[in-house]
N, C-alpha and C positions, 0 to 999 in steps of 0.2 A: 237545852238542845236534845238531851235524851228523851225528855217528855214529848217534844215535837216529833221525833223519829218514831216513838211508839204510837202516837196518834195517827201519823201518816201510814204506818204499817197496818194498823187495824182498819183504817178507812179504806185503804186499797184492797185489802182482803175482803171486807164486807161489800165493797162495790162489785167485786167479782162474783160474790154470792147473789147479789141483786141482779146482775146481768144474766147469770145462769138461770134464775127463776123467770126473768123476762123472756129469755130464749125458749123456755119450756112452756110459754103461753100464759105466764103470770097466774098459776093456780092459786086459789085462796090458801091461807095458812091452815084452815080447817081441813081442806082437801089434802094438803101435804101431810098433815098429821094422820089422816085416815090412811094414806098410802103407806106411811111408815109403820103405823100400828104400835109404836113404842115410844113416842115423844109427843108432847102437847103442842098445840098450835101457838100458845104464848111463848114457849121456849124457842120455837122456830122463828117467830117474829122478833124476839129479843136479839137473836143472832144477827139481825140486820140493822140494829140501831147504832152500831159503832161505839157503844159505851165501853165494851171490853172485848177482848179476843175470845171468840166462841171456843168451847172445848172440841176435841176431835170427835167425841161421840155425837155432839150436836151437828157438827159440820158433816159428818158421814151421813146422818139421817136426812139432812137438808139436801145434800147432793143426790142421794138415792131417790128422794121424793120428786126431784126434778128430772129423773130419768137419766142421770149421768153416772159415771163410774167413780167410786170413791178413790180407787188407786191413782186416778189422774189428779187428785187433789191432796193426797197425803203429803207429798214432798213440799208442796206449796204451803200447806198449813204448818208443817214443821219449820220451814224457813221463817215464816211470820212469827211463830211462837218464840223463836230464838231472840227476836227483837222485843216482842211484847208478850210476856208470860200470860198464861190463861188466868192465873189466880189474881183476883182483885181487879177493880175497875181502873180504866185509864184516868189519871187525875184530870180534873177540869179546872182551868184557871178561874180564880175569883168566885168559885161556886159557893153559895151560902150554906149548902148542905151537900154531903157526898151523894153521888148519883145512886149508890146502892141503898141509901136510906129513903129515897123517894118512894111513895106507895106505888106498887106495881100497876094498879089500874090506871094511874096517870100516864104511864109510859106505853101502855098496850092499847092499840087500836083493834077492837074486837073483830071488825070486819068492814073496813072502809071500802067504798065502791071501787076505788082505784088506788090501793095503798102504795104502789111502788114509787110514784113521784113524791109522796110524803116521806118515805124512808130515805130516798136519795137526798132530799133537802136536809134531813137530820144528819146523814153521814157527812155531807159536804159543808155543813155549817161549822163555824169555828167555835171554840170552847165557850166564849162569853155568851153567845146566843143560847147554847144549850143550857148553860148555868142559869140564865134568866128564866127559862121555861121550867126547869126543875124547881126553882125557888118560888114559883107561883103558889099562892095560898089557896087551899080548899079545892079549887077547880083548875083545869088546864085548858088553855086555848090551843087547839090543834091547828098547826100551820099546814096548809094544803098548797101544793104546787101542782097545777094542772098543765101538762105539756111543758113544764120547766120554766114558767113565767113567774112573776112575783108571788110570794106567799099571800094567801088570803085567809083571814081568821074565820074559823068555824066555831062559834061559841057552844059551850056545853049548856045543859039545861039551866044552869045558874047564870048564863051569859057572862062568862069570865072575859075580861078585857084581852084583846089580842096583843101579842108581842111583836113589835115592829122590827123588821129586818134592818140592820145597819146600812148606812149609805153605801158602804163598799159592796154590798150585795147587788147594787144596781149597775155596777160597772164591770170592766174587764177583769178586775181582781177577783170577782165572784165566779168567773167562768173558767172551768178547767177543761183542757182538751180531752176528748174521749180516749179511753184506753180499752184494749181488748186482751183477753187471756188466750194464749195459744191452745188449740184443741188438737186432738189426735188426727181427725179427718175433716178439715175444713171444707166447706162447699164453695165459699167465695173469699176473695181478699180485696181490700181496698187498695187500689194502686195509687190513687191521687184524688185530692179534693181539687177539682178543676176550677171551681168557683167557690166563694165563701168558705175559706178554711175555718176551722174551729175558732170560735170567739171573735169572728169578724163583726164589725159594728154596722148596724143599719138604723135608719131613722124610723120613728113611729109611722105607721101606715105605709111604709115603703114597700114596693113590689119588686122582688128580686127573683133570680133563678139560681137554684142550687144544682150543681152538677157533680156527681161522683163518677169516678172511673173504676169499675169493678172487673175482676177476672173470675171466670168460672174455673175453679181449681179442682172440681170433682171429675169423676170419670165418665159422667153422662151429660148429655146436652140438657139445657133448660127449655122445656116445651111448655108454653102457657104458664110460666112462672110470673109472680107479681110480688111487689112490696106493699105491705099493708100497714097503715099507720096504727100505732098501738094504743093511742089515748082517745080514740073515737068514742062518743061523739065530741066534736071540738067545741070548746068554749070561746066566747068572744075575746077573752083576754089572753089567748094563745096565738102563736103563729098559725095562720090559716093556710092549708094546703089541700091538695087532693088526698082523699083517704086511701086510694089504691093507685099504684103505679104499675101498669101492665107492661111487661117486658117482652121484646121480640125473642125468637128462638136464639139461644146463645150456645154455640158449640163448646164442648169440653176444651178447656185451655184458652178460649177466646176472651176478648175484652169487650166491655160495653160501657158507654157513657149513659148514665141514668140522670134524667132531668126532672125537676119538679118546681113549679112556681110557688113562691112563698110571699104572703102578705104579712108584714109585721103588725103586731097589735098596737093599741093606742096607749099602752102602759110600758114604762121602762123596766128593764130587767134582763135576765138571761133566759133566752127562749131555747128549750130543748125539745126536739121532736124526734121520735124513734120509729123505725120501720122494721118489720120482720119479713124475711124472705119466705114465701110460701109456694108450694107446688100447685099443679093444676087441680088437685083434689082438696086444696085448702089446708093441708098439713104443713107444719114447719119444715122447710127444706133444709135447714141448718140447725138442728137442735144442739144446744151446747155453745153455739157461737153467740157473741154479743150482737144486739141489734145494730142496724145502720143508723147513725145519728146525724142530726142537723143541730148545730149549736151556734147561736148568734147572740150578740149583745144588742138589745134594743135601747138606743140612746134617746132618752126623753127630752134632750135639749134641742132636738131638731125634729121637724115634721116634713115628710116627703112632699106633702101637698100644701105646705105653708108658703109664705112669701119669701 
């Protein structure tokens, strides 16, 4: 029980770090290291793997590199540390070797084109999956999730075999409702998932409409604001949507229903699509806030256009 509590604590804290980086525009880890000037990009990357609780020094530089205030994270880090101490890795069930003995290059993605979905899969995967990857000999198959759909193996130069996701990853048990971390000055709040609540099931190829009810909680109106999909360009195995949702003017304090058409892919799995709110100049309108999420389970047992 204590082991599971520690894993969940680290996972939740790391997901918050990942959301913070995404809200800052997903800067590369090299760029974040450059902004910090006192920490390596590999250390910043390792902080998001969920293997162990990051130190406060690493957390502080991560937060600063994302343009946020460390004092807003200090209490949160301290509470998480009480449950999961910084020293030593979180134990992984049935691991053939401890995580800390795995060669560092196997766990570090030097500069993936879109690393955030990869990291989120690592954080949300259960222990046995991580253990199987760590125990791979000589080379490591990197599992990639684009837009939150099923992992796809990207072989190394030695063409290492891919590690298959367990069957549970293809169903509701693999889908976790989105969470957000309170910020000091939010720009919007999600009032309601009018349609397709988190982890709702859809058939392959099914066309549905997602509706969020948002409230402008800032002190200024939204003029020419829009939501921009964060994983563009879209792949064929992801949920297909418009890449930009243009919003009408929304007065301060007013609510708006935001709609987007969604076409499910032809592969089963958990489909996650994320949008960032941007202003008329293309800048993040809500830095520090988690993106707006669509999360559905694509059920491969049914096809919308089938008999």
